[in-house]
C-alpha positions in Angstrom: 0.2 0.3 -0.1 1.4 3.5 -1.1 0.9 6.2 1.4 0.8 9.7 0.9 2.0 10.7 4.1 3.9 8.5 7.0 4.2 9.8 10.6 6.6 8.4 13.0 6.4 8.8 16.5 8.7 7.6 19.6 5.7 6.8 21.7 2.0 6.1 21.0 0.4 9.4 21.2 3.3 11.8 19.8 1.5 12.2 17.0 -1.9 12.8 18.4 -0.3 16.0 20.3 1.9 17.1 17.8 0.1 16.7 14.3 -3.5 14.7 14.5 -5.0 17.6 13.0 -2.7 18.0 10.2 -3.3 14.1 9.4 -6.9 14.8 9.6 -7.0 17.4 7.6 -5.2 15.4 4.5 -7.3 12.5 5.0 -10.6 14.5 5.1 -8.8 15.9 1.5 -8.6 12.2 0.2 -4.8 11.5 1.1 -4.1 8.1 2.3 -1.9 8.4 5.6 -0.2 6.3 8.1 1.7 6.1 11.4 4.5 3.9 12.5 5.0 4.4 16.1 8.6 3.3 17.2 7.7 1.9 20.6 5.3 0.9 23.1 5.5 3.6 25.8 6.1 0.4 28.2 8.2 2.9 30.3 5.0 5.3 30.8 4.0 5.9 34.4 0.5 5.1 33.7 -0.9 2.3 31.7 0.6 -0.6 30.1 2.0 -1.3 26.8 -1.1 -3.6 26.0 -3.6 -0.7 27.2 -1.6 1.7 25.1 -1.6 -0.4 22.2 -5.7 -0.4 22.4 -5.8 3.4 22.6 -3.4 3.8 19.4 -5.6 1.5 17.6 -8.9 3.5 18.8 -6.9 6.9 17.7 -6.3 5.1 14.6 -10.0 4.8 13.9 -10.5 8.2 14.9 -8.2 9.8 12.3 -9.4 7.3 9.3 -5.6 6.1 8.9 -5.0 3.6 6.2 -2.6 1.8 8.6 -0.7 2.0 11.9 2.4 0.1 12.8 4.6 -0.5 15.9 8.3 -1.6 15.5 8.6 -2.3 19.2 11.7 -0.6 19.7 12.9 -0.7 23.5 11.0 2.6 25.4 13.5 4.7 26.6 16.7 2.8 25.2 16.3 2.7 21.6 19.4 4.0 19.6 20.5 5.4 16.2 22.4 2.3 14.8 22.3 0.3 11.7 19.6 -2.3 13.2 17.1 0.6 13.8 17.6 2.5 10.9 17.0 -0.8 8.9 13.7 -1.6 10.7 12.5 2.2 9.7 13.9 1.8 6.0 11.7 -1.4 5.7 8.6 0.6 6.3 9.7 3.6 4.2 9.9 1.2 1.4 6.9 -0.8 2.1 4.8 2.3 2.2 6.6 4.7 -0.2 5.3 7.9 1.5 6.0 11.4 -0.5 5.9 13.0 3.0 7.1 12.0 6.5 6.4 13.8 9.4 8.7 13.1 12.5 9.4 13.9 16.4 10.7 17.1 17.2 14.2 17.7 16.6 14.6 18.0 20.4 12.3 18.2 23.4 11.7 17.4 26.9 11.7 13.9 26.5 14.8 12.6 25.1 13.1 9.8 23.1 11.9 12.3 21.0 14.8 13.9 19.6 16.5 10.6 19.3 13.8 9.0 17.3 13.7 12.3 15.3 17.5 11.8 14.4 16.8 7.8 13.7 14.2 8.8 11.4 16.0 11.5 9.7 18.8 9.5 8.8 16.8 6.4 7.7 14.8 8.6 5.4 18.2 9.4 3.6 19.3 6.2 3.5 16.3 4.6 2.4 17.2 5.9 -0.9 20.6 4.3 -1.6 20.4 1.4 -3.6 23.5 -0.3 -1.9 21.1 -0.8 1.2 19.1 -4.0 0.7 16.2 -5.1 2.7 13.5 -7.3 2.1 9.5 -7.3 2.6 7.7 -9.9 4.5 7.6 -12.3 1.7 11.6 -12.0 1.4 11.3 -10.3 -1.8 13.5 -7.2 -2.1 12.2 -4.1 -1.6 12.8 -1.1 -3.8 14.6 2.0 -2.9 12.8 4.9 -1.7 13.1 8.3 -0.5 10.2 10.7 0.5 10.5 14.2 -1.2 10.4 15.9 2.2 10.4 15.5 5.9 9.0 17.7 8.2 9.1 17.6 12.2 6.3 18.3 14.5 6.6 20.8 17.5 6.1 18.9 20.8 6.5 19.9 24.5 9.1 22.4 24.0 8.3 25.7 22.0 10.3 25.8 18.6 9.8 28.5 16.0 7.9 26.7 13.3 8.8 27.2 9.4 5.3 25.9 8.2 1.8 26.3 10.2 -1.2 24.1 9.0 -4.6 25.7 10.0 -6.7 22.7 11.6 -9.4 24.8 12.8 -11.9 22.4 11.1 -10.4 19.2 12.8 -9.8 20.4 16.3 -12.4 18.4 18.1 -11.5 15.3 16.1 -7.6 16.0 16.9 -8.9 16.3 20.6 -11.0 13.0 20.4 -7.7 11.3 19.4 -5.7 12.4 22.3 -8.8 11.4 24.8 -8.4 7.9 23.2 -5.3 7.5 24.9 -7.6 7.3 28.3 -4.8 5.9 30.5 -2.6 9.0 29.6 -4.2 12.3 30.1 -6.8 13.9 32.5 -9.4 11.5 33.6 -10.8 12.1 37.1 -12.0 8.6 37.4 -8.5 7.4 37.2 -6.9 6.8 40.2 -3.2 6.1 38.7 -0.2 8.3 39.9 -0.5 11.9 38.6 2.1 12.6 35.8 3.0 15.6 33.5 0.6 15.2 31.2 -2.4 13.8 33.3 -3.2 17.1 34.6 -6.2 19.2 33.2 -3.7 21.8 32.8 -1.5 20.0 30.5 -4.9 19.6 27.7 -5.4 23.6 28.1 -1.7 23.9 27.2 -2.0 21.7 24.1 -5.0 24.2 23.0 -3.0 27.3 24.3 -0.4 26.0 21.8 -2.2 25.3 19.0 -4.4 28.9 19.5 -1.1 30.2 19.4 0.3 28.9 16.4 -3.5 29.4 14.8 -3.2 33.2 15.2 0.0 33.4 13.8 -1.5 32.5 10.1 -5.1 34.6 10.9 -6.6 31.0 11.7 -8.0 29.5 15.0 -6.0 26.6 15.4 -2.6 25.5 14.1 -0.1 22.9 14.2 3.5 23.8 13.5 6.7 21.8 11.5 9.9 22.4 11.0 11.9 21.6 7.8 15.3 20.0 7.2 15.8 21.8 3.9 14.5 25.0 2.2 11.0 24.6 0.7 10.5 24.9 -2.8 7.6 26.2 -4.7 6.7 26.9 -8.6 4.2 29.9 -7.7 4.0 32.2 -4.8 0.3 31.2 -5.0 1.3 28.1 -3.6 1.9 29.7 -0.3 -1.0 31.7 -0.1 
């Protein structure tokens, strides 16, 4: 299955917080979109790997994703090496996305920046013919390099290079976040409180989206940083 956009995340719920509105907007426009989570988030204080997997699947249904995979890397301990890069290259060649979205270049959680670097390097190497990979049937995969890659913005504020208007899809984005019932504010949950489980954290997510939306004359926005200059054929492509 060829995808238009493939988003990578160090943990299930990274995409929901950082760029779910953008994915939903493109799905609504008829694009094929998928997510690959690197880990199960098994080190999280609340929930379990099993509950987070179920929550990720529920969120995927809200978004209308074509596919959601999990590579099962070790939460907190995966590294940027050949073995991990090859697993990502296999997914890039399997789904052949035109656009790849990935974690913030640096952030509060060290897995985010590390995952960003890992996926970014794999995106380049996926286009090298001398790196051979095989699919699930043992057939050699064709090389593939996405046209562009962007990093979504997470906890730490990074000045964006691009902001996407997600105003029509704000409530649906919030529904994807609420799908992770074990992770975010739930007055009926007696699990230990965490940085992201307070009601104030969800207010922060909305405030960030309001700030980015305001910057482009919209109500809600999601920001991204680029790795290379953005090229257009017409200035009207930027309107």
